[in-house]
PAPATOR-183359 format. One record per residue (C-alpha): residue number from 1; x, y, z. Coordinates in Angstrom, 2 decimals, always signed. Example, Ala and Ser with C-alpha at 12.3 -4.5 7.8 and 13.67 -1.06 7.14 Angstrom:
// residues 2
<atom num="1" x="+12.30" y="-4.50" z="+7.80"/>
<atom num="2" x="+13.67" y="-1.06" z="+7.14"/>
// end
This chain:
// residues 315
<atom num="1" x="-18.47" y="-108.01" z="+69.61"/>
<atom num="2" x="-20.38" y="-104.87" z="+70.49"/>
<atom num="3" x="-18.42" y="-101.64" z="+70.32"/>
<atom num="4" x="-19.40" y="-99.04" z="+72.91"/>
<atom num="5" x="-20.10" y="-95.55" z="+71.62"/>
<atom num="6" x="-17.39" y="-93.11" z="+72.59"/>
<atom num="7" x="-18.70" y="-90.21" z="+74.62"/>
<atom num="8" x="-17.81" y="-86.90" z="+72.98"/>
<atom num="9" x="-16.28" y="-84.21" z="+75.16"/>
<atom num="10" x="-18.05" y="-80.81" z="+75.24"/>
<atom num="11" x="-15.78" y="-79.28" z="+72.59"/>
<atom num="12" x="-16.37" y="-82.17" z="+70.19"/>
<atom num="13" x="-20.11" y="-82.06" z="+70.81"/>
<atom num="14" x="-20.33" y="-78.33" z="+70.11"/>
<atom num="15" x="-18.22" y="-78.78" z="+66.99"/>
<atom num="16" x="-20.61" y="-81.47" z="+65.75"/>
<atom num="17" x="-23.67" y="-79.28" z="+66.44"/>
<atom num="18" x="-22.11" y="-76.32" z="+64.64"/>
<atom num="19" x="-21.29" y="-78.40" z="+61.56"/>
<atom num="20" x="-24.86" y="-79.71" z="+61.51"/>
<atom num="21" x="-26.20" y="-76.15" z="+61.80"/>
<atom num="22" x="-24.17" y="-74.90" z="+58.85"/>
<atom num="23" x="-24.93" y="-77.93" z="+56.69"/>
<atom num="24" x="-28.63" y="-77.33" z="+57.35"/>
<atom num="25" x="-28.27" y="-73.87" z="+55.78"/>
<atom num="26" x="-26.70" y="-75.27" z="+52.63"/>
<atom num="27" x="-23.03" y="-74.82" z="+53.51"/>
<atom num="28" x="-20.64" y="-77.47" z="+52.18"/>
<atom num="29" x="-17.64" y="-78.68" z="+54.12"/>
<atom num="30" x="-14.25" y="-77.38" z="+53.02"/>
<atom num="31" x="-11.20" y="-79.46" z="+53.90"/>
<atom num="32" x="-7.70" y="-78.14" z="+53.57"/>
<atom num="33" x="-4.13" y="-79.32" z="+54.00"/>
<atom num="34" x="-2.09" y="-78.44" z="+57.05"/>
<atom num="35" x="+0.44" y="-76.53" z="+54.96"/>
<atom num="36" x="+0.44" y="-73.44" z="+52.74"/>
<atom num="37" x="+3.27" y="-71.49" z="+51.18"/>
<atom num="38" x="+4.56" y="-68.98" z="+53.70"/>
<atom num="39" x="+4.27" y="-66.13" z="+51.20"/>
<atom num="40" x="+0.46" y="-66.22" z="+51.55"/>
<atom num="41" x="+0.72" y="-65.32" z="+55.23"/>
<atom num="42" x="+3.70" y="-62.98" z="+55.00"/>
<atom num="43" x="+1.77" y="-60.78" z="+52.55"/>
<atom num="44" x="-1.29" y="-60.65" z="+54.80"/>
<atom num="45" x="+0.15" y="-60.45" z="+58.30"/>
<atom num="46" x="-2.33" y="-57.82" z="+59.41"/>
<atom num="47" x="-5.20" y="-60.25" z="+58.80"/>
<atom num="48" x="-3.75" y="-62.87" z="+61.16"/>
<atom num="49" x="-4.63" y="-63.09" z="+64.84"/>
<atom num="50" x="-0.94" y="-63.38" z="+65.73"/>
<atom num="51" x="+2.26" y="-62.60" z="+63.83"/>
<atom num="52" x="+4.02" y="-65.86" z="+64.65"/>
<atom num="53" x="+3.98" y="-68.53" z="+61.93"/>
<atom num="54" x="+5.66" y="-71.95" z="+62.10"/>
<atom num="55" x="+7.69" y="-72.43" z="+58.92"/>
<atom num="56" x="+9.78" y="-75.16" z="+57.31"/>
<atom num="57" x="+11.42" y="-75.80" z="+53.95"/>
<atom num="58" x="+9.95" y="-78.64" z="+51.93"/>
<atom num="59" x="+11.85" y="-81.01" z="+49.63"/>
<atom num="60" x="+11.37" y="-78.63" z="+46.69"/>
<atom num="61" x="+13.02" y="-75.77" z="+48.54"/>
<atom num="62" x="+9.77" y="-73.86" z="+49.10"/>
<atom num="63" x="+9.22" y="-72.11" z="+52.41"/>
<atom num="64" x="+6.03" y="-73.59" z="+53.84"/>
<atom num="65" x="+3.94" y="-72.78" z="+56.91"/>
<atom num="66" x="+1.68" y="-74.68" z="+59.24"/>
<atom num="67" x="-1.61" y="-72.89" z="+58.65"/>
<atom num="68" x="-2.25" y="-70.08" z="+61.19"/>
<atom num="69" x="-5.53" y="-69.12" z="+59.49"/>
<atom num="70" x="-8.28" y="-70.77" z="+57.45"/>
<atom num="71" x="-9.92" y="-67.84" z="+55.63"/>
<atom num="72" x="-6.76" y="-66.88" z="+53.73"/>
<atom num="73" x="-6.36" y="-70.43" z="+52.45"/>
<atom num="74" x="-10.01" y="-70.65" z="+51.38"/>
<atom num="75" x="-9.79" y="-67.35" z="+49.49"/>
<atom num="76" x="-6.60" y="-68.51" z="+47.77"/>
<atom num="77" x="-7.88" y="-71.95" z="+46.83"/>
<atom num="78" x="-11.35" y="-71.09" z="+45.54"/>
<atom num="79" x="-12.37" y="-69.03" z="+42.51"/>
<atom num="80" x="-14.94" y="-66.37" z="+41.70"/>
<atom num="81" x="-18.40" y="-67.56" z="+40.65"/>
<atom num="82" x="-20.11" y="-64.46" z="+39.21"/>
<atom num="83" x="-23.76" y="-64.13" z="+40.17"/>
<atom num="84" x="-23.63" y="-67.10" z="+42.54"/>
<atom num="85" x="-23.01" y="-67.81" z="+46.20"/>
<atom num="86" x="-20.33" y="-70.16" z="+47.42"/>
<atom num="87" x="-21.22" y="-71.26" z="+50.96"/>
<atom num="88" x="-18.54" y="-73.21" z="+52.82"/>
<atom num="89" x="-17.96" y="-74.32" z="+56.39"/>
<atom num="90" x="-14.85" y="-75.77" z="+57.97"/>
<atom num="91" x="-13.65" y="-77.53" z="+61.11"/>
<atom num="92" x="-9.89" y="-77.16" z="+61.17"/>
<atom num="93" x="-6.90" y="-76.89" z="+63.47"/>
<atom num="94" x="-4.68" y="-73.83" z="+63.16"/>
<atom num="95" x="-1.27" y="-73.15" z="+64.65"/>
<atom num="96" x="-0.55" y="-69.77" z="+66.16"/>
<atom num="97" x="+0.89" y="-68.00" z="+69.19"/>
<atom num="98" x="-1.70" y="-68.03" z="+71.96"/>
<atom num="99" x="+0.28" y="-65.66" z="+74.22"/>
<atom num="100" x="+3.85" y="-64.69" z="+74.98"/>
<atom num="101" x="+3.82" y="-67.12" z="+77.89"/>
<atom num="102" x="+2.17" y="-70.08" z="+76.12"/>
<atom num="103" x="+3.96" y="-69.82" z="+72.77"/>
<atom num="104" x="+2.58" y="-71.73" z="+69.79"/>
<atom num="105" x="-0.54" y="-73.80" z="+70.26"/>
<atom num="106" x="-2.73" y="-75.98" z="+68.09"/>
<atom num="107" x="-6.21" y="-74.43" z="+68.13"/>
<atom num="108" x="-9.50" y="-75.64" z="+66.72"/>
<atom num="109" x="-11.83" y="-73.40" z="+64.70"/>
<atom num="110" x="-15.24" y="-74.03" z="+63.22"/>
<atom num="111" x="-16.61" y="-71.38" z="+60.89"/>
<atom num="112" x="-18.26" y="-70.37" z="+57.66"/>
<atom num="113" x="-17.34" y="-68.38" z="+54.57"/>
<atom num="114" x="-20.01" y="-67.00" z="+52.23"/>
<atom num="115" x="-18.46" y="-65.73" z="+48.99"/>
<atom num="116" x="-19.84" y="-64.41" z="+45.72"/>
<atom num="117" x="-22.88" y="-62.19" z="+45.25"/>
<atom num="118" x="-23.21" y="-61.43" z="+48.97"/>
<atom num="119" x="-25.98" y="-58.86" z="+49.49"/>
<atom num="120" x="-27.66" y="-57.58" z="+52.65"/>
<atom num="121" x="-29.68" y="-60.80" z="+52.93"/>
<atom num="122" x="-26.46" y="-62.81" z="+52.80"/>
<atom num="123" x="-24.91" y="-60.69" z="+55.53"/>
<atom num="124" x="-28.07" y="-61.12" z="+57.62"/>
<atom num="125" x="-27.82" y="-64.90" z="+57.27"/>
<atom num="126" x="-24.18" y="-64.87" z="+58.37"/>
<atom num="127" x="-25.15" y="-62.77" z="+61.40"/>
<atom num="128" x="-28.03" y="-65.11" z="+62.20"/>
<atom num="129" x="-25.71" y="-68.10" z="+62.07"/>
<atom num="130" x="-23.20" y="-66.31" z="+64.28"/>
<atom num="131" x="-25.87" y="-65.71" z="+66.93"/>
<atom num="132" x="-27.16" y="-69.28" z="+66.66"/>
<atom num="133" x="-23.57" y="-70.58" z="+66.95"/>
<atom num="134" x="-23.16" y="-68.68" z="+70.20"/>
<atom num="135" x="-26.50" y="-69.98" z="+71.50"/>
<atom num="136" x="-25.44" y="-73.57" z="+70.83"/>
<atom num="137" x="-22.42" y="-72.91" z="+73.05"/>
<atom num="138" x="-24.28" y="-71.12" z="+75.84"/>
<atom num="139" x="-27.58" y="-69.33" z="+76.42"/>
<atom num="140" x="-25.64" y="-66.51" z="+78.08"/>
<atom num="141" x="-24.09" y="-64.81" z="+75.07"/>
<atom num="142" x="-23.81" y="-61.40" z="+73.43"/>
<atom num="143" x="-23.16" y="-60.63" z="+69.77"/>
<atom num="144" x="-21.56" y="-57.21" z="+69.32"/>
<atom num="145" x="-21.92" y="-55.57" z="+65.90"/>
<atom num="146" x="-20.21" y="-52.57" z="+64.31"/>
<atom num="147" x="-19.67" y="-51.13" z="+60.83"/>
<atom num="148" x="-16.20" y="-50.58" z="+59.43"/>
<atom num="149" x="-17.42" y="-47.92" z="+56.99"/>
<atom num="150" x="-18.68" y="-45.73" z="+59.82"/>
<atom num="151" x="-15.57" y="-46.26" z="+61.90"/>
<atom num="152" x="-13.26" y="-45.64" z="+58.95"/>
<atom num="153" x="-15.01" y="-42.37" z="+58.08"/>
<atom num="154" x="-14.64" y="-41.06" z="+61.63"/>
<atom num="155" x="-10.98" y="-42.09" z="+61.91"/>
<atom num="156" x="-10.07" y="-40.71" z="+58.48"/>
<atom num="157" x="-11.60" y="-37.36" z="+59.42"/>
<atom num="158" x="-8.96" y="-37.06" z="+62.15"/>
<atom num="159" x="-5.91" y="-39.08" z="+61.06"/>
<atom num="160" x="-3.25" y="-37.22" z="+59.12"/>
<atom num="161" x="-1.27" y="-40.32" z="+58.14"/>
<atom num="162" x="-1.26" y="-44.11" z="+58.37"/>
<atom num="163" x="+0.63" y="-44.22" z="+61.66"/>
<atom num="164" x="-1.88" y="-41.95" z="+63.37"/>
<atom num="165" x="-4.72" y="-43.97" z="+61.86"/>
<atom num="166" x="-3.32" y="-47.20" z="+63.32"/>
<atom num="167" x="-2.90" y="-45.57" z="+66.72"/>
<atom num="168" x="-6.49" y="-44.30" z="+66.73"/>
<atom num="169" x="-7.84" y="-47.69" z="+65.68"/>
<atom num="170" x="-5.92" y="-49.32" z="+68.52"/>
<atom num="171" x="-7.55" y="-46.89" z="+70.93"/>
<atom num="172" x="-10.94" y="-47.78" z="+69.48"/>
<atom num="173" x="-10.29" y="-51.48" z="+70.06"/>
<atom num="174" x="-9.36" y="-50.72" z="+73.67"/>
<atom num="175" x="-12.17" y="-48.16" z="+74.12"/>
<atom num="176" x="-9.44" y="-45.76" z="+75.18"/>
<atom num="177" x="-11.18" y="-42.38" z="+74.91"/>
<atom num="178" x="-8.36" y="-40.58" z="+76.69"/>
<atom num="179" x="-5.89" y="-42.09" z="+74.22"/>
<atom num="180" x="-7.85" y="-40.63" z="+71.28"/>
<atom num="181" x="-7.61" y="-37.17" z="+72.85"/>
<atom num="182" x="-3.93" y="-37.60" z="+73.62"/>
<atom num="183" x="-3.06" y="-38.67" z="+70.07"/>
<atom num="184" x="-4.95" y="-35.72" z="+68.59"/>
<atom num="185" x="-3.16" y="-33.32" z="+70.96"/>
<atom num="186" x="+0.26" y="-34.79" z="+70.17"/>
<atom num="187" x="-0.45" y="-34.27" z="+66.44"/>
<atom num="188" x="-1.31" y="-30.59" z="+67.02"/>
<atom num="189" x="-5.02" y="-30.90" z="+66.27"/>
<atom num="190" x="-7.65" y="-28.69" z="+67.89"/>
<atom num="191" x="-8.91" y="-29.86" z="+71.27"/>
<atom num="192" x="-12.28" y="-31.00" z="+69.94"/>
<atom num="193" x="-10.92" y="-32.69" z="+66.76"/>
<atom num="194" x="-11.41" y="-36.21" z="+68.10"/>
<atom num="195" x="-14.75" y="-35.58" z="+69.80"/>
<atom num="196" x="-16.97" y="-37.21" z="+67.12"/>
<atom num="197" x="-14.82" y="-40.36" z="+67.24"/>
<atom num="198" x="-14.88" y="-40.34" z="+71.03"/>
<atom num="199" x="-18.66" y="-40.08" z="+71.03"/>
<atom num="200" x="-18.99" y="-42.91" z="+68.53"/>
<atom num="201" x="-16.72" y="-45.24" z="+70.50"/>
<atom num="202" x="-18.48" y="-44.46" z="+73.78"/>
<atom num="203" x="-21.82" y="-45.66" z="+72.41"/>
<atom num="204" x="-22.75" y="-49.17" z="+73.51"/>
<atom num="205" x="-26.06" y="-50.92" z="+73.89"/>
<atom num="206" x="-29.08" y="-52.47" z="+72.25"/>
<atom num="207" x="-29.70" y="-51.22" z="+68.70"/>
<atom num="208" x="-32.97" y="-49.52" z="+69.62"/>
<atom num="209" x="-31.25" y="-47.41" z="+72.26"/>
<atom num="210" x="-28.10" y="-46.37" z="+70.39"/>
<atom num="211" x="-28.97" y="-46.37" z="+66.67"/>
<atom num="212" x="-30.72" y="-42.97" z="+66.74"/>
<atom num="213" x="-27.54" y="-41.32" z="+68.04"/>
<atom num="214" x="-25.35" y="-43.32" z="+65.66"/>
<atom num="215" x="-27.49" y="-42.17" z="+62.72"/>
<atom num="216" x="-27.17" y="-38.57" z="+63.86"/>
<atom num="217" x="-23.40" y="-38.74" z="+64.23"/>
<atom num="218" x="-22.97" y="-40.65" z="+60.97"/>
<atom num="219" x="-25.00" y="-38.17" z="+58.94"/>
<atom num="220" x="-23.01" y="-35.29" z="+60.42"/>
<atom num="221" x="-19.79" y="-37.00" z="+59.33"/>
<atom num="222" x="-20.75" y="-38.20" z="+55.85"/>
<atom num="223" x="-21.46" y="-41.83" z="+56.79"/>
<atom num="224" x="-25.26" y="-41.89" z="+56.70"/>
<atom num="225" x="-25.39" y="-44.68" z="+54.12"/>
<atom num="226" x="-23.27" y="-46.90" z="+56.35"/>
<atom num="227" x="-25.53" y="-46.18" z="+59.30"/>
<atom num="228" x="-28.46" y="-47.43" z="+57.21"/>
<atom num="229" x="-26.57" y="-50.68" z="+56.56"/>
<atom num="230" x="-25.85" y="-51.14" z="+60.26"/>
<atom num="231" x="-29.49" y="-50.46" z="+61.13"/>
<atom num="232" x="-30.68" y="-53.04" z="+58.59"/>
<atom num="233" x="-28.28" y="-55.63" z="+59.96"/>
<atom num="234" x="-29.48" y="-55.05" z="+63.51"/>
<atom num="235" x="-33.11" y="-55.06" z="+62.39"/>
<atom num="236" x="-32.68" y="-58.56" z="+60.92"/>
<atom num="237" x="-32.89" y="-59.85" z="+64.50"/>
<atom num="238" x="-36.20" y="-58.12" z="+65.26"/>
<atom num="239" x="-38.71" y="-60.55" z="+66.73"/>
<atom num="240" x="-36.19" y="-63.37" z="+67.04"/>
<atom num="241" x="-34.92" y="-65.03" z="+70.18"/>
<atom num="242" x="-31.55" y="-63.35" z="+69.62"/>
<atom num="243" x="-32.92" y="-59.81" z="+69.55"/>
<atom num="244" x="-32.08" y="-59.12" z="+73.19"/>
<atom num="245" x="-28.57" y="-60.52" z="+72.75"/>
<atom num="246" x="-27.44" y="-57.98" z="+70.14"/>
<atom num="247" x="-25.35" y="-54.96" z="+71.04"/>
<atom num="248" x="-23.77" y="-52.18" z="+69.01"/>
<atom num="249" x="-20.11" y="-51.68" z="+69.89"/>
<atom num="250" x="-17.53" y="-50.06" z="+67.63"/>
<atom num="251" x="-14.66" y="-51.72" z="+69.45"/>
<atom num="252" x="-15.91" y="-55.00" z="+67.85"/>
<atom num="253" x="-14.02" y="-54.31" z="+64.63"/>
<atom num="254" x="-11.38" y="-55.83" z="+62.37"/>
<atom num="255" x="-8.52" y="-54.38" z="+60.37"/>
<atom num="256" x="-9.82" y="-51.66" z="+58.04"/>
<atom num="257" x="-7.37" y="-52.74" z="+55.34"/>
<atom num="258" x="-9.23" y="-56.04" z="+54.99"/>
<atom num="259" x="-12.71" y="-55.60" z="+56.44"/>
<atom num="260" x="-15.56" y="-53.44" z="+55.21"/>
<atom num="261" x="-19.20" y="-53.18" z="+56.17"/>
<atom num="262" x="-20.48" y="-55.20" z="+59.11"/>
<atom num="263" x="-17.99" y="-56.57" z="+61.64"/>
<atom num="264" x="-18.85" y="-58.48" z="+64.80"/>
<atom num="265" x="-17.59" y="-60.43" z="+67.80"/>
<atom num="266" x="-19.30" y="-62.94" z="+70.07"/>
<atom num="267" x="-18.90" y="-63.32" z="+73.81"/>
<atom num="268" x="-20.07" y="-65.91" z="+76.32"/>
<atom num="269" x="-20.58" y="-65.31" z="+80.04"/>
<atom num="270" x="-17.65" y="-66.57" z="+82.07"/>
<atom num="271" x="-15.12" y="-66.58" z="+79.22"/>
<atom num="272" x="-12.72" y="-63.63" z="+78.92"/>
<atom num="273" x="-12.27" y="-62.54" z="+75.33"/>
<atom num="274" x="-14.31" y="-63.20" z="+72.23"/>
<atom num="275" x="-15.16" y="-66.77" z="+71.26"/>
<atom num="276" x="-16.39" y="-65.76" z="+67.79"/>
<atom num="277" x="-15.15" y="-63.15" z="+65.33"/>
<atom num="278" x="-16.12" y="-62.21" z="+61.78"/>
<atom num="279" x="-17.46" y="-59.73" z="+59.29"/>
<atom num="280" x="-17.46" y="-58.68" z="+55.66"/>
<atom num="281" x="-14.03" y="-58.88" z="+54.04"/>
<atom num="282" x="-14.43" y="-57.69" z="+50.47"/>
<atom num="283" x="-11.16" y="-55.79" z="+50.77"/>
<atom num="284" x="-9.25" y="-58.96" z="+51.54"/>
<atom num="285" x="-10.83" y="-60.60" z="+48.49"/>
<atom num="286" x="-9.82" y="-57.69" z="+46.25"/>
<atom num="287" x="-6.32" y="-57.61" z="+47.69"/>
<atom num="288" x="-5.94" y="-61.27" z="+46.74"/>
<atom num="289" x="-7.15" y="-60.67" z="+43.19"/>
<atom num="290" x="-10.75" y="-61.79" z="+43.72"/>
<atom num="291" x="-13.87" y="-59.89" z="+42.61"/>
<atom num="292" x="-16.38" y="-61.73" z="+44.77"/>
<atom num="293" x="-17.75" y="-60.22" z="+47.94"/>
<atom num="294" x="-17.45" y="-62.21" z="+51.16"/>
<atom num="295" x="-18.56" y="-62.52" z="+54.77"/>
<atom num="296" x="-17.90" y="-65.12" z="+57.41"/>
<atom num="297" x="-16.80" y="-65.89" z="+60.94"/>
<atom num="298" x="-14.86" y="-68.34" z="+63.07"/>
<atom num="299" x="-15.76" y="-69.94" z="+66.41"/>
<atom num="300" x="-12.71" y="-70.59" z="+68.60"/>
<atom num="301" x="-13.51" y="-73.96" z="+70.15"/>
<atom num="302" x="-10.48" y="-73.95" z="+72.46"/>
<atom num="303" x="-11.97" y="-70.98" z="+74.27"/>
<atom num="304" x="-14.99" y="-73.12" z="+75.14"/>
<atom num="305" x="-12.88" y="-75.35" z="+77.38"/>
<atom num="306" x="-13.55" y="-72.69" z="+80.01"/>
<atom num="307" x="-17.29" y="-73.21" z="+79.90"/>
<atom num="308" x="-18.72" y="-74.21" z="+83.25"/>
<atom num="309" x="-20.72" y="-77.40" z="+83.58"/>
<atom num="310" x="-23.82" y="-75.21" z="+83.43"/>
<atom num="311" x="-22.91" y="-74.03" z="+79.89"/>
<atom num="312" x="-24.97" y="-75.30" z="+77.02"/>
<atom num="313" x="-23.56" y="-78.40" z="+75.35"/>
<atom num="314" x="-26.73" y="-80.12" z="+74.17"/>
<atom num="315" x="-29.74" y="-79.46" z="+71.96"/>
// end
């Protein structure tokens, strides 16, 4: 009896193409269990996309959690390989709060983690794969890049304590320039104290148009080395088909307690919110007792359900 091939839906097809892309670059598939000890997530809440975690007590009395994140589990369950690269990809379901209205949802992520001796070439490869991942989803995409070292230097020059720092970073994420001024005023700082940060956050555009000003601001505020790193990352796209899809945007950042160096987010026309997020997370590695460097990203396949029929779902 002949069995008819099952037609894959768009999300499945994109997931298959992404896995094939990563495997072609030498990434090996990582499979994980649905459960982890809750302590792993409770100690790293700031790294999670949402605070809610589904927990239960297993037969041994341990408090367990349905995994809300993949990266934390990979970091926990792999080991340092000095002088080498460990290149992994995954296709996993996670369980987290989508919104206050929707509550917990099962969500599908496909992504990569590159750990070990990750240099600028390794970061460039991760960025290239991020852009190619977006292109496989839709030709109408933008990859926004920032640098946590630059952002951290500008925020630290203003913030007097951790609370103020968190408030300023929230304003950066929201591109709330007025909020930056308000926070500085409420803390009794001079009127122009937050101006360098405001100028940095207001910059947005293609690397060629905004990098000269970013370099100038960064050198004035002791972050020239980080500006060089950002410029090199952006230059890795020169002459490629993705070059015109790259933007510099300092609101495309992660938590400074975990991320360092390059951070980025990917967007597709017609879909509100980012469909891809990643960056360098050496600080997370060190916080979890690892010495390796690391960079990676996740593609949120559930977001792609909103793709129109005109979106790209084939080769």
